[in-house]
N, CA and C atoms of all chains as a GROMACS GRO file, in nm:
protein
  606
    1MET      N    1  -1.369   0.322  -0.393
    1MET     CA    2  -1.257   0.325  -0.316
    1MET      C    3  -1.202   0.177  -0.316
    2ILE      N    4  -1.070   0.168  -0.357
    2ILE     CA    5  -1.028   0.032  -0.364
    2ILE      C    6  -0.902   0.017  -0.261
    3VAL      N    7  -0.869  -0.090  -0.202
    3VAL     CA    8  -0.764  -0.105  -0.097
    3VAL      C    9  -0.652  -0.179  -0.179
    4VAL      N   10  -0.533  -0.113  -0.175
    4VAL     CA   11  -0.408  -0.135  -0.237
    4VAL      C   12  -0.292  -0.154  -0.145
    5ASP      N   13  -0.179  -0.216  -0.189
    5ASP     CA   14  -0.074  -0.250  -0.104
    5ASP      C   15   0.025  -0.149  -0.121
    6GLU      N   16   0.148  -0.164  -0.088
    6GLU     CA   17   0.273  -0.057  -0.072
    6GLU      C   18   0.306  -0.018  -0.210
    7TYR      N   19   0.315  -0.107  -0.299
    7TYR     CA   20   0.360  -0.095  -0.424
    7TYR      C   21   0.265   0.005  -0.506
    8LEU      N   22   0.146  -0.029  -0.512
    8LEU     CA   23   0.044   0.044  -0.578
    8LEU      C   24   0.024   0.196  -0.518
    9ALA      N   25   0.034   0.190  -0.391
    9ALA     CA   26   0.041   0.327  -0.309
    9ALA      C   27   0.148   0.415  -0.353
   10ILE      N   28   0.265   0.357  -0.347
   10ILE     CA   29   0.395   0.437  -0.407
   10ILE      C   30   0.375   0.479  -0.550
   11ARG      N   31   0.321   0.385  -0.629
   11ARG     CA   32   0.308   0.418  -0.773
   11ARG      C   33   0.189   0.535  -0.791
   12SER      N   34   0.085   0.529  -0.694
   12SER     CA   35  -0.003   0.641  -0.724
   12SER      C   36   0.042   0.769  -0.683
   13LEU      N   37   0.144   0.782  -0.585
   13LEU     CA   38   0.214   0.905  -0.572
   13LEU      C   39   0.292   0.949  -0.675
   14VAL      N   40   0.368   0.855  -0.742
   14VAL     CA   41   0.440   0.886  -0.867
   14VAL      C   42   0.367   0.927  -0.971
   15GLY      N   43   0.229   0.880  -0.977
   15GLY     CA   44   0.160   0.901  -1.102
   15GLY      C   45   0.175   0.799  -1.208
   16ASP      N   46   0.195   0.673  -1.157
   16ASP     CA   47   0.231   0.559  -1.256
   16ASP      C   48   0.160   0.447  -1.220
   17THR      N   49   0.016   0.460  -1.194
   17THR     CA   50  -0.066   0.331  -1.172
   17THR      C   51  -0.086   0.265  -1.298
   18PRO      N   52  -0.079   0.114  -1.280
   18PRO     CA   53  -0.108   0.038  -1.397
   18PRO      C   54  -0.246   0.065  -1.475
   19SER      N   55  -0.251   0.061  -1.595
   19SER     CA   56  -0.364   0.091  -1.663
   19SER      C   57  -0.479   0.010  -1.641
   20ASP      N   58  -0.456  -0.121  -1.585
   20ASP     CA   59  -0.565  -0.207  -1.551
   20ASP      C   60  -0.611  -0.198  -1.411
   21LEU      N   61  -0.561  -0.108  -1.336
   21LEU     CA   62  -0.614  -0.067  -1.212
   21LEU      C   63  -0.747   0.013  -1.216
   22PRO      N   64  -0.864  -0.028  -1.150
   22PRO     CA   65  -0.983   0.057  -1.173
   22PRO      C   66  -0.959   0.202  -1.150
   23ASP      N   67  -1.034   0.270  -1.211
   23ASP     CA   68  -1.021   0.421  -1.200
   23ASP      C   69  -1.110   0.466  -1.080
   24ASP      N   70  -1.044   0.448  -0.951
   24ASP     CA   71  -1.112   0.488  -0.836
   24ASP      C   72  -1.021   0.554  -0.739
   25VAL      N   73  -1.084   0.603  -0.624
   25VAL     CA   74  -0.985   0.642  -0.523
   25VAL      C   75  -0.911   0.528  -0.452
   26LEU      N   76  -0.780   0.538  -0.437
   26LEU     CA   77  -0.710   0.440  -0.373
   26LEU      C   78  -0.686   0.460  -0.216
   27ALA      N   79  -0.691   0.348  -0.145
   27ALA     CA   80  -0.678   0.365  -0.003
   27ALA      C   81  -0.581   0.266   0.053
   28ILE      N   82  -0.516   0.290   0.168
   28ILE     CA   83  -0.425   0.190   0.223
   28ILE      C   84  -0.463   0.195   0.382
   29THR      N   85  -0.431   0.085   0.432
   29THR     CA   86  -0.466   0.061   0.598
   29THR      C   87  -0.344   0.131   0.651
   30THR      N   88  -0.356   0.157   0.786
   30THR     CA   89  -0.249   0.214   0.850
   30THR      C   90  -0.121   0.119   0.861
   31SER      N   91  -0.143  -0.002   0.861
   31SER     CA   92  -0.036  -0.108   0.857
   31SER      C   93   0.043  -0.085   0.725
   32VAL      N   94  -0.022  -0.078   0.625
   32VAL     CA   95   0.058  -0.053   0.490
   32VAL      C   96   0.134   0.080   0.510
   33HIS      N   97   0.066   0.174   0.556
   33HIS     CA   98   0.133   0.305   0.556
   33HIS      C   99   0.260   0.289   0.650
   34TRP      N  100   0.238   0.225   0.766
   34TRP     CA  101   0.350   0.189   0.849
   34TRP      C  102   0.462   0.132   0.782
   35ARG      N  103   0.434   0.039   0.705
   35ARG     CA  104   0.550  -0.020   0.632
   35ARG      C  105   0.604   0.071   0.540
   36ILE      N  106   0.542   0.154   0.470
   36ILE     CA  107   0.586   0.246   0.382
   36ILE      C  108   0.673   0.361   0.472
   37LEU      N  109   0.621   0.399   0.572
   37LEU     CA  110   0.708   0.487   0.666
   37LEU      C  111   0.826   0.432   0.708
   38GLN      N  112   0.844   0.306   0.741
   38GLN     CA  113   0.964   0.256   0.786
   38GLN      C  114   1.074   0.271   0.688
   39ARG      N  115   1.046   0.284   0.560
   39ARG     CA  116   1.146   0.317   0.461
   39ARG      C  117   1.228   0.442   0.479
   40LEU      N  118   1.133   0.534   0.549
   40LEU     CA  119   1.178   0.673   0.562
   40LEU      C  120   1.252   0.680   0.704
   41HIS      N  121   1.194   0.631   0.802
   41HIS     CA  122   1.226   0.651   0.935
   41HIS      C  123   1.319   0.532   1.002
   42LEU      N  124   1.332   0.422   0.936
   42LEU     CA  125   1.398   0.323   0.986
   42LEU      C  126   1.502   0.264   0.896
   43PRO      N  127   1.606   0.352   0.853
   43PRO     CA  128   1.707   0.308   0.744
   43PRO      C  129   1.772   0.176   0.800
   44ARG      N  130   1.785   0.079   0.716
   44ARG     CA  131   1.855  -0.040   0.733
   44ARG      C  132   1.980  -0.055   0.674
   45GLY      N  133   2.025   0.060   0.611
   45GLY     CA  134   2.141   0.052   0.546
   45GLY      C  135   2.125  -0.004   0.389
   46GLY      N  136   2.235  -0.004   0.312
   46GLY     CA  137   2.212  -0.024   0.180
   46GLY      C  138   2.169   0.073   0.089
   47GLN      N  139   2.155   0.034  -0.035
   47GLN     CA  140   2.104   0.138  -0.143
   47GLN      C  141   1.968   0.193  -0.126
   48LEU      N  142   1.879   0.100  -0.087
   48LEU     CA  143   1.748   0.151  -0.057
   48LEU      C  144   1.743   0.271   0.043
   49SER      N  145   1.812   0.265   0.162
   49SER     CA  146   1.817   0.379   0.251
   49SER      C  147   1.886   0.490   0.197
   50GLN      N  148   1.993   0.472   0.117
   50GLN     CA  149   2.053   0.585   0.051
   50GLN      C  150   1.966   0.672  -0.041
   51ALA      N  151   1.884   0.590  -0.116
   51ALA     CA  152   1.786   0.643  -0.207
   51ALA      C  153   1.677   0.707  -0.146
   52MET      N  154   1.633   0.659  -0.038
   52MET     CA  155   1.524   0.720   0.027
   52MET      C  156   1.580   0.860   0.114
   53ALA      N  157   1.697   0.842   0.138
   53ALA     CA  158   1.748   0.972   0.209
   53ALA      C  159   1.771   1.083   0.101
   54ALA      N  160   1.767   1.035  -0.025
   54ALA     CA  161   1.786   1.145  -0.119
   54ALA      C  162   1.648   1.215  -0.170
   55LEU      N  163   1.531   1.185  -0.125
   55LEU     CA  164   1.422   1.233  -0.147
   55LEU      C  165   1.414   1.390  -0.097
   56SER      N  166   1.360   1.461  -0.174
   56SER     CA  167   1.354   1.611  -0.125
   56SER      C  168   1.250   1.629  -0.020
   57GLU      N  169   1.257   1.717   0.061
   57GLU     CA  170   1.164   1.742   0.168
   57GLU      C  171   1.021   1.743   0.140
   58PRO      N  172   0.986   1.805   0.013
   58PRO     CA  173   0.842   1.791  -0.022
   58PRO      C  174   0.805   1.660  -0.048
   59GLY      N  175   0.910   1.576  -0.116
   59GLY     CA  176   0.869   1.453  -0.146
   59GLY      C  177   0.845   1.353  -0.042
   60ARG      N  178   0.940   1.382   0.075
   60ARG     CA  179   0.923   1.305   0.199
   60ARG      C  180   0.788   1.341   0.268
   61ALA      N  181   0.736   1.466   0.249
   61ALA     CA  182   0.618   1.503   0.301
   61ALA      C  183   0.492   1.435   0.231
   62ALA      N  184   0.514   1.409   0.101
   62ALA     CA  185   0.410   1.333   0.025
   62ALA      C  186   0.409   1.189   0.068
   63PHE      N  187   0.532   1.127   0.102
   63PHE     CA  188   0.529   0.999   0.152
   63PHE      C  189   0.461   0.989   0.295
   64ARG      N  190   0.503   1.089   0.371
   64ARG     CA  191   0.447   1.080   0.513
   64ARG      C  192   0.306   1.123   0.528
   65ARG      N  193   0.258   1.218   0.460
   65ARG     CA  194   0.112   1.247   0.458
   65ARG      C  195   0.051   1.271   0.324
   66PRO      N  196   0.019   1.152   0.269
   66PRO     CA  197  -0.044   1.147   0.126
   66PRO      C  198  -0.148   1.233   0.115
   67ALA      N  199  -0.175   1.289   0.008
   67ALA     CA  200  -0.294   1.379  -0.031
   67ALA      C  201  -0.393   1.289  -0.038
   68PRO      N  202  -0.525   1.315   0.047
   68PRO     CA  203  -0.630   1.203   0.025
   68PRO      C  204  -0.689   1.204  -0.103
   69GLU      N  205  -0.691   1.307  -0.204
   69GLU     CA  206  -0.737   1.302  -0.343
   69GLU      C  207  -0.660   1.202  -0.415
   70ILE      N  208  -0.540   1.167  -0.371
   70ILE     CA  209  -0.448   1.071  -0.444
   70ILE      C  210  -0.450   0.929  -0.356
   71LEU      N  211  -0.431   0.944  -0.248
   71LEU     CA  212  -0.411   0.820  -0.166
   71LEU      C  213  -0.480   0.841  -0.028
   72GLU      N  214  -0.572   0.768   0.001
   72GLU     CA  215  -0.638   0.797   0.140
   72GLU      C  216  -0.592   0.682   0.242
   73ILE      N  217  -0.570   0.733   0.347
   73ILE     CA  218  -0.527   0.630   0.465
   73ILE      C  219  -0.642   0.607   0.546
   74LEU      N  220  -0.688   0.495   0.542
   74LEU     CA  221  -0.824   0.436   0.609
   74LEU      C  222  -0.801   0.441   0.764
   75ASP      N  223  -0.904   0.511   0.824
   75ASP     CA  224  -0.914   0.520   0.978
   75ASP      C  225  -0.923   0.392   1.037
   76PRO      N  226  -0.824   0.328   1.110
   76PRO     CA  227  -0.834   0.190   1.166
   76PRO      C  228  -0.937   0.167   1.270
   77ARG      N  229  -0.975   0.273   1.329
   77ARG     CA  230  -1.050   0.254   1.453
   77ARG      C  231  -1.194   0.172   1.423
   78PRO      N  232  -1.262   0.203   1.315
   78PRO     CA  233  -1.384   0.139   1.298
   78PRO      C  234  -1.367  -0.005   1.249
   79LEU      N  235  -1.248  -0.045   1.199
   79LEU     CA  236  -1.217  -0.167   1.156
   79LEU      C  237  -1.152  -0.275   1.252
   80LEU      N  238  -1.108  -0.206   1.356
   80LEU     CA  239  -1.024  -0.282   1.448
   80LEU      C  240  -1.090  -0.395   1.502
   81ASP      N  241  -1.202  -0.390   1.566
   81ASP     CA  242  -1.280  -0.500   1.618
   81ASP      C  243  -1.288  -0.632   1.520
   82GLN      N  244  -1.332  -0.593   1.394
   82GLN     CA  245  -1.360  -0.688   1.294
   82GLN      C  246  -1.224  -0.763   1.260
   83ALA      N  247  -1.117  -0.667   1.250
   83ALA     CA  248  -0.995  -0.704   1.225
   83ALA      C  249  -0.941  -0.827   1.329
   84ALA      N  250  -0.970  -0.783   1.447
   84ALA     CA  251  -0.920  -0.887   1.561
   84ALA      C  252  -1.017  -0.997   1.538
   85GLU      N  253  -1.135  -0.994   1.520
   85GLU     CA  254  -1.226  -1.113   1.498
   85GLU      C  255  -1.169  -1.217   1.386
   86ILE      N  256  -1.127  -1.147   1.285
   86ILE     CA  257  -1.074  -1.217   1.162
   86ILE      C  258  -0.946  -1.284   1.209
   87SER      N  259  -0.865  -1.196   1.273
   87SER     CA  260  -0.731  -1.272   1.315
   87SER      C  261  -0.750  -1.382   1.399
   88ALA      N  262  -0.834  -1.364   1.502
   88ALA     CA  263  -0.858  -1.487   1.578
   88ALA      C  264  -0.918  -1.604   1.525
   89ALA      N  265  -1.011  -1.579   1.426
   89ALA     CA  266  -1.095  -1.693   1.360
   89ALA      C  267  -0.988  -1.772   1.276
   90TYR      N  268  -0.879  -1.707   1.233
   90TYR     CA  269  -0.794  -1.769   1.136
   90TYR      C  270  -0.632  -1.799   1.208
   91GLY      N  271  -0.643  -1.824   1.345
   91GLY     CA  272  -0.536  -1.858   1.423
   91GLY      C  273  -0.431  -1.749   1.436
   92GLY      N  274  -0.467  -1.629   1.447
   92GLY     CA  275  -0.413  -1.525   1.496
   92GLY      C  276  -0.312  -1.484   1.395
   93THR      N  277  -0.369  -1.419   1.289
   93THR     CA  278  -0.289  -1.352   1.180
   93THR      C  279  -0.227  -1.223   1.230
   94GLY      N  280  -0.129  -1.182   1.172
   94GLY     CA  281  -0.077  -1.034   1.204
   94GLY      C  282  -0.169  -0.920   1.162
   95LEU      N  283  -0.161  -0.809   1.227
   95LEU     CA  284  -0.231  -0.695   1.219
   95LEU      C  285  -0.235  -0.658   1.046
   96LEU      N  286  -0.119  -0.665   0.984
   96LEU     CA  287  -0.122  -0.637   0.841
   96LEU      C  288  -0.215  -0.690   0.762
   97ILE      N  289  -0.225  -0.831   0.770
   97ILE     CA  290  -0.309  -0.923   0.698
   97ILE      C  291  -0.465  -0.890   0.741
   98ALA      N  292  -0.478  -0.886   0.874
   98ALA     CA  293  -0.613  -0.869   0.914
   98ALA      C  294  -0.665  -0.737   0.887
   99GLU      N  295  -0.607  -0.635   0.891
   99GLU     CA  296  -0.652  -0.498   0.854
   99GLU      C  297  -0.688  -0.483   0.710
  100MET      N  298  -0.605  -0.554   0.624
  100MET     CA  299  -0.621  -0.535   0.481
  100MET      C  300  -0.751  -0.614   0.443
  101LEU      N  301  -0.754  -0.740   0.511
  101LEU     CA  302  -0.880  -0.843   0.474
  101LEU      C  303  -1.016  -0.757   0.516
  102THR      N  304  -1.005  -0.689   0.644
  102THR     CA  305  -1.114  -0.624   0.696
  102THR      C  306  -1.160  -0.501   0.598
  103ALA      N  307  -1.052  -0.440   0.568
  103ALA     CA  308  -1.089  -0.314   0.489
  103ALA      C  309  -1.133  -0.349   0.351
  104SER      N  310  -1.094  -0.451   0.295
  104SER     CA  311  -1.148  -0.490   0.167
  104SER      C  312  -1.304  -0.541   0.182
  105LEU      N  313  -1.324  -0.604   0.280
  105LEU     CA  314  -1.476  -0.648   0.315
  105LEU      C  315  -1.574  -0.516   0.307
  106HIS      N  316  -1.512  -0.410   0.348
  106HIS     CA  317  -1.582  -0.278   0.365
  106HIS      C  318  -1.567  -0.194   0.233
  107HIS      N  319  -1.491  -0.230   0.132
  107HIS     CA  320  -1.465  -0.152   0.019
  107HIS      C  321  -1.466  -0.260  -0.105
  108GLY      N  322  -1.563  -0.321  -0.144
  108GLY     CA  323  -1.574  -0.394  -0.266
  108GLY      C  324  -1.523  -0.542  -0.259
  109ARG      N  325  -1.487  -0.587  -0.149
  109ARG     CA  326  -1.446  -0.730  -0.142
  109ARG      C  327  -1.324  -0.768  -0.245
  110THR      N  328  -1.245  -0.671  -0.265
  110THR     CA  329  -1.130  -0.691  -0.350
  110THR      C  330  -0.999  -0.629  -0.293
  111LEU      N  331  -0.895  -0.669  -0.317
  111LEU     CA  332  -0.751  -0.629  -0.266
  111LEU      C  333  -0.679  -0.638  -0.404
  112TRP      N  334  -0.589  -0.500  -0.402
  112TRP     CA  335  -0.511  -0.487  -0.530
  112TRP      C  336  -0.374  -0.481  -0.482
  113TYR      N  337  -0.285  -0.581  -0.529
  113TYR     CA  338  -0.143  -0.570  -0.518
  113TYR      C  339  -0.058  -0.532  -0.631
  114GLY      N  340   0.061  -0.466  -0.619
  114GLY     CA  341   0.148  -0.424  -0.732
  114GLY      C  342   0.263  -0.532  -0.743
  115SER      N  343   0.263  -0.629  -0.665
  115SER     CA  344   0.376  -0.732  -0.695
  115SER      C  345   0.322  -0.863  -0.641
  116GLU      N  346   0.342  -0.971  -0.707
  116GLU     CA  347   0.293  -1.097  -0.671
  116GLU      C  348   0.372  -1.147  -0.542
  117ARG      N  349   0.474  -1.104  -0.520
  117ARG     CA  350   0.564  -1.150  -0.412
  117ARG      C  351   0.515  -1.070  -0.280
  118ASN      N  352   0.423  -0.967  -0.286
  118ASN     CA  353   0.379  -0.912  -0.166
  118ASN      C  354   0.233  -0.971  -0.125
  119VAL      N  355   0.205  -1.086  -0.190
  119VAL     CA  356   0.068  -1.143  -0.147
  119VAL      C  357   0.122  -1.274  -0.079
  120GLY      N  358   0.095  -1.279   0.051
  120GLY     CA  359   0.136  -1.401   0.137
  120GLY      C  360   0.027  -1.517   0.105
  121ARG      N  361   0.087  -1.632   0.133
  121ARG     CA  362  -0.007  -1.742   0.102
  121ARG      C  363  -0.136  -1.737   0.194
  122ARG      N  364  -0.095  -1.700   0.316
  122ARG     CA  365  -0.228  -1.700   0.420
  122ARG      C  366  -0.315  -1.596   0.369
  123THR      N  367  -0.266  -1.483   0.312
  123THR     CA  368  -0.371  -1.387   0.267
  123THR      C  369  -0.454  -1.444   0.164
  124ARG      N  370  -0.398  -1.525   0.069
  124ARG     CA  371  -0.479  -1.584  -0.040
  124ARG      C  372  -0.584  -1.679   0.002
  125ASP      N  373  -0.533  -1.755   0.118
  125ASP     CA  374  -0.631  -1.850   0.159
  125ASP      C  375  -0.744  -1.790   0.244
  126ILE      N  376  -0.705  -1.697   0.317
  126ILE     CA  377  -0.828  -1.640   0.402
  126ILE      C  378  -0.927  -1.559   0.303
  127ALA      N  379  -0.862  -1.488   0.207
  127ALA     CA  380  -0.918  -1.392   0.118
  127ALA      C  381  -1.040  -1.502   0.053
  128ARG      N  382  -0.978  -1.614   0.010
  128ARG     CA  383  -1.076  -1.688  -0.075
  128ARG      C  384  -1.177  -1.740   0.015
  129ASP      N  385  -1.158  -1.766   0.158
  129ASP     CA  386  -1.255  -1.826   0.241
  129ASP      C  387  -1.370  -1.723   0.259
  130LEU      N  388  -1.311  -1.585   0.263
  130LEU     CA  389  -1.416  -1.483   0.289
  130LEU      C  390  -1.466  -1.418   0.165
  131GLY      N  391  -1.451  -1.468   0.044
  131GLY     CA  392  -1.500  -1.420  -0.078
  131GLY      C  393  -1.437  -1.282  -0.125
  132ILE      N  394  -1.315  -1.283  -0.100
  132ILE     CA  395  -1.256  -1.146  -0.140
  132ILE      C  396  -1.163  -1.194  -0.250
  133THR      N  397  -1.156  -1.110  -0.360
  133THR     CA  398  -1.084  -1.119  -0.474
  133THR      C  399  -0.938  -1.052  -0.462
  134VAL      N  400  -0.842  -1.125  -0.463
  134VAL     CA  401  -0.708  -1.074  -0.481
  134VAL      C  402  -0.665  -1.055  -0.619
  135ASN      N  403  -0.630  -0.934  -0.646
  135ASN     CA  404  -0.584  -0.891  -0.776
  135ASN      C  405  -0.425  -0.847  -0.782
  136VAL      N  406  -0.365  -0.883  -0.875
  136VAL     CA  407  -0.220  -0.836  -0.887
  136VAL      C  408  -0.210  -0.773  -1.032
  137VAL      N  409  -0.177  -0.645  -1.011
  137VAL     CA  410  -0.131  -0.578  -1.133
  137VAL      C  411   0.005  -0.513  -1.139
  138THR      N  412   0.071  -0.517  -1.237
  138THR     CA  413   0.201  -0.470  -1.247
  138THR      C  414   0.212  -0.386  -1.355
  139MET      N  415  -2.062   1.817  -2.160
  139MET     CA  416  -2.023   1.757  -2.043
  139MET      C  417  -2.082   1.845  -1.936
  140THR      N  418  -2.135   1.787  -1.839
  140THR     CA  419  -2.193   1.855  -1.721
  140THR      C  420  -2.086   1.921  -1.626
  141LYS      N  421  -2.128   2.010  -1.540
  141LYS     CA  422  -2.034   2.053  -1.437
  141LYS      C  423  -1.986   1.932  -1.363
  142GLY      N  424  -2.064   1.839  -1.310
  142GLY     CA  425  -2.032   1.734  -1.232
  142GLY      C  426  -1.933   1.645  -1.305
  143GLU      N  427  -1.954   1.611  -1.431
  143GLU     CA  428  -1.873   1.536  -1.501
  143GLU      C  429  -1.737   1.602  -1.529
  144GLN      N  430  -1.747   1.729  -1.542
  144GLN     CA  431  -1.622   1.805  -1.548
  144GLN      C  432  -1.534   1.791  -1.423
  145LEU      N  433  -1.605   1.814  -1.331
  145LEU     CA  434  -1.535   1.799  -1.183
  145LEU      C  435  -1.465   1.666  -1.168
  146LEU      N  436  -1.551   1.557  -1.201
  146LEU     CA  437  -1.491   1.434  -1.166
  146LEU      C  438  -1.373   1.395  -1.267
  147ALA      N  439  -1.390   1.456  -1.388
  147ALA     CA  440  -1.274   1.439  -1.488
  147ALA      C  441  -1.166   1.502  -1.440
  148ASP      N  442  -1.169   1.625  -1.376
  148ASP     CA  443  -1.052   1.700  -1.323
  148ASP      C  444  -1.004   1.624  -1.196
  149MET      N  445  -1.076   1.561  -1.122
  149MET     CA  446  -1.038   1.493  -0.989
  149MET      C  447  -0.949   1.368  -1.040
  150ARG      N  448  -1.005   1.291  -1.138
  150ARG     CA  449  -0.956   1.179  -1.209
  150ARG      C  450  -0.804   1.210  -1.266
  151ARG      N  451  -0.792   1.322  -1.313
  151ARG     CA  452  -0.674   1.365  -1.398
  151ARG      C  453  -0.585   1.380  -1.285
  152ALA      N  454  -0.603   1.462  -1.189
  152ALA     CA  455  -0.537   1.507  -1.074
  152ALA      C  456  -0.472   1.385  -1.001
  153ARG      N  457  -0.558   1.266  -0.984
  153ARG     CA  458  -0.535   1.146  -0.911
  153ARG      C  459  -0.444   1.069  -0.984
  154ARG      N  460  -0.467   1.071  -1.120
  154ARG     CA  461  -0.371   0.988  -1.214
  154ARG      C  462  -0.236   1.055  -1.223
  155SER      N  463  -0.216   1.173  -1.210
  155SER     CA  464  -0.081   1.230  -1.229
  155SER      C  465   0.003   1.256  -1.095
  156GLY      N  466  -0.049   1.191  -0.992
  156GLY     CA  467   0.038   1.181  -0.887
  156GLY      C  468   0.050   1.298  -0.812
  157ASP      N  469   0.127   1.287  -0.706
  157ASP     CA  470   0.142   1.398  -0.608
  157ASP      C  471   0.231   1.500  -0.649
  158PRO      N  472   0.188   1.627  -0.667
  158PRO     CA  473   0.287   1.728  -0.721
  158PRO      C  474   0.409   1.761  -0.640
  159ARG      N  475   0.395   1.725  -0.504
  159ARG     CA  476   0.508   1.758  -0.419
  159ARG      C  477   0.632   1.676  -0.451
  160LEU      N  478   0.608   1.572  -0.530
  160LEU     CA  479   0.735   1.493  -0.587
  160LEU      C  480   0.778   1.553  -0.704
  161ASP      N  481   0.908   1.586  -0.698
  161ASP     CA  482   0.977   1.641  -0.830
  161ASP      C  483   1.031   1.519  -0.908
  162ASP      N  484   1.087   1.541  -1.030
  162ASP     CA  485   1.124   1.442  -1.121
  162ASP      C  486   1.228   1.335  -1.049
  163ALA      N  487   1.311   1.389  -0.976
  163ALA     CA  488   1.412   1.305  -0.910
  163ALA      C  489   1.353   1.218  -0.810
  164ASP      N  490   1.261   1.257  -0.731
  164ASP     CA  491   1.175   1.190  -0.641
  164ASP      C  492   1.104   1.082  -0.705
  165ARG      N  493   1.039   1.102  -0.819
  165ARG     CA  494   0.971   1.020  -0.883
  165ARG      C  495   1.067   0.895  -0.956
  166ALA      N  496   1.171   0.938  -0.978
  166ALA     CA  497   1.281   0.844  -1.027
  166ALA      C  498   1.314   0.757  -0.931
  167ILE      N  499   1.338   0.801  -0.793
  167ILE     CA  500   1.401   0.726  -0.681
  167ILE      C  501   1.268   0.621  -0.657
  168LEU      N  502   1.155   0.671  -0.653
  168LEU     CA  503   1.044   0.572  -0.603
  168LEU      C  504   1.011   0.474  -0.723
  169ARG      N  505   1.035   0.502  -0.848
  169ARG     CA  506   1.018   0.401  -0.943
  169ARG      C  507   1.120   0.287  -0.924
  170ARG      N  508   1.236   0.317  -0.865
  170ARG     CA  509   1.358   0.230  -0.856
  170ARG      C  510   1.302   0.117  -0.764
  171LEU      N  511   1.222   0.163  -0.651
  171LEU     CA  512   1.172   0.087  -0.556
  171LEU      C  513   1.070  -0.019  -0.614
  172THR      N  514   0.985   0.039  -0.682
  172THR     CA  515   0.871  -0.052  -0.738
  172THR      C  516   0.890  -0.143  -0.849
  173SER      N  517   0.995  -0.100  -0.931
  173SER     CA  518   1.007  -0.171  -1.057
  173SER      C  519   1.155  -0.161  -1.103
  174GLY      N  520   1.244  -0.097  -1.037
  174GLY     CA  521   1.380  -0.081  -1.083
  174GLY      C  522   1.490  -0.171  -1.019
  175ASP      N  523   1.600  -0.108  -1.001
  175ASP     CA  524   1.723  -0.186  -0.941
  175ASP      C  525   1.702  -0.206  -0.795
  176LEU      N  526   1.616  -0.145  -0.726
  176LEU     CA  527   1.596  -0.154  -0.568
  176LEU      C  528   1.473  -0.244  -0.548
  177ALA      N  529   1.404  -0.286  -0.647
  177ALA     CA  530   1.280  -0.376  -0.607
  177ALA      C  531   1.306  -0.493  -0.522
  178ASP      N  532   1.427  -0.568  -0.525
  178ASP     CA  533   1.450  -0.674  -0.449
  178ASP      C  534   1.468  -0.630  -0.307
  179GLU      N  535   1.545  -0.518  -0.282
  179GLU     CA  536   1.582  -0.463  -0.159
  179GLU      C  537   1.450  -0.411  -0.083
  180PHE      N  538   1.361  -0.361  -0.160
  180PHE     CA  539   1.246  -0.306  -0.112
  180PHE      C  540   1.146  -0.423  -0.069
  181ALA      N  541   1.133  -0.525  -0.141
  181ALA     CA  542   1.060  -0.648  -0.109
  181ALA      C  543   1.119  -0.716   0.023
  182GLU      N  544   1.252  -0.728   0.020
  182GLU     CA  545   1.305  -0.762   0.143
  182GLU      C  546   1.274  -0.697   0.284
  183ALA      N  547   1.289  -0.559   0.249
  183ALA     CA  548   1.275  -0.467   0.362
  183ALA      C  549   1.116  -0.486   0.415
  184LEU      N  550   1.027  -0.493   0.320
  184LEU     CA  551   0.890  -0.520   0.365
  184LEU      C  552   0.862  -0.642   0.431
  185ALA      N  553   0.927  -0.751   0.397
  185ALA     CA  554   0.920  -0.886   0.466
  185ALA      C  555   0.994  -0.882   0.589
  186GLN      N  556   1.099  -0.807   0.615
  186GLN     CA  557   1.164  -0.787   0.730
  186GLN      C  558   1.093  -0.736   0.823
  187ASP      N  559   1.003  -0.625   0.788
  187ASP     CA  560   0.908  -0.553   0.881
  187ASP      C  561   0.818  -0.669   0.962
  188LEU      N  562   0.776  -0.763   0.875
  188LEU     CA  563   0.681  -0.849   0.934
  188LEU      C  564   0.766  -0.959   1.020
  189ALA      N  565   0.884  -0.984   0.983
  189ALA     CA  566   0.957  -1.087   1.070
  189ALA      C  567   1.000  -1.030   1.194
  190ASP      N  568   1.019  -0.894   1.188
  190ASP     CA  569   1.065  -0.818   1.320
  190ASP      C  570   0.954  -0.810   1.420
  191ASP      N  571   0.820  -0.802   1.379
  191ASP     CA  572   0.728  -0.754   1.455
  191ASP      C  573   0.598  -0.845   1.462
  192ASP      N  574   0.575  -0.925   1.573
  192ASP     CA  575   0.481  -1.023   1.570
  192ASP      C  576   0.338  -0.961   1.562
  193LEU      N  577   0.326  -0.832   1.624
  193LEU     CA  578   0.199  -0.763   1.614
  193LEU      C  579   0.155  -0.758   1.452
  194LEU      N  580   0.242  -0.707   1.394
  194LEU     CA  581   0.230  -0.664   1.246
  194LEU      C  582   0.213  -0.807   1.162
  195GLY      N  583   0.306  -0.890   1.199
  195GLY     CA  584   0.328  -0.999   1.104
  195GLY      C  585   0.266  -1.117   1.154
  196GLY      N  586   0.243  -1.143   1.279
  196GLY     CA  587   0.165  -1.249   1.322
  196GLY      C  588   0.285  -1.337   1.366
  197THR      N  589   0.248  -1.460   1.416
  197THR     CA  590   0.338  -1.558   1.472
  197THR      C  591   0.358  -1.687   1.380
  198SER      N  592   0.265  -1.699   1.278
  198SER     CA  593   0.272  -1.803   1.193
  198SER      C  594   0.385  -1.777   1.081
  199PRO      N  595   0.455  -1.874   1.045
  199PRO     CA  596   0.546  -1.852   0.937
  199PRO      C  597   0.480  -1.823   0.815
  200ASP      N  598   0.364  -1.874   0.783
  200ASP     CA  599   0.272  -1.842   0.667
  200ASP      C  600   0.242  -1.705   0.664
  201ASP      N  601   0.238  -1.627   0.772
  201ASP     CA  602   0.202  -1.476   0.760
  201ASP      C  603   0.308  -1.394   0.702
  202LYS      N  604   0.429  -1.441   0.715
  202LYS     CA  605   0.548  -1.352   0.666
  202LYS      C  606   0.569  -1.338   0.522
   0.00000   0.00000   0.00000
């Protein structure tokens, strides 16, 4: 199982994952799923919201409740204590970063992103300190 | 090929082909988010989620 970001999660639903992504089950944290769900449930106006509103009902269902054989959503409960510990150790990171780093510690010490701009500087710094490899594939 | 290998190959193929609940129009929309004309707006929306929510995004500007 490998931990991925919003870009690779969406590409997995589409069936368009990059060829250099390992052939393994993909997983996201609840925070990542939360950010994906905001695109459906919290329209901010603009073309993005219009496009999301045009998804079919089955398409929205795939977004809301991904099939685990394609994209698994990690149960946050077993990871939460360690995520809080990591957050505190590095000056109070947000849940998104802490949860992803913790998940990666339990799943191969790697993180996979589908866009360079989705990797924050803090994520890179803490990942390096924890021995986690950050990969970006497009 | 053993039964197990066949099963794993089938699972891999299903995983690689995406979610069948998405139709072609849905797939086209989602491609616009990840690599098309909506990529900038999508990236900005993700960043805004962190800016709007300190629990999710933390309080350091470096987290955003």
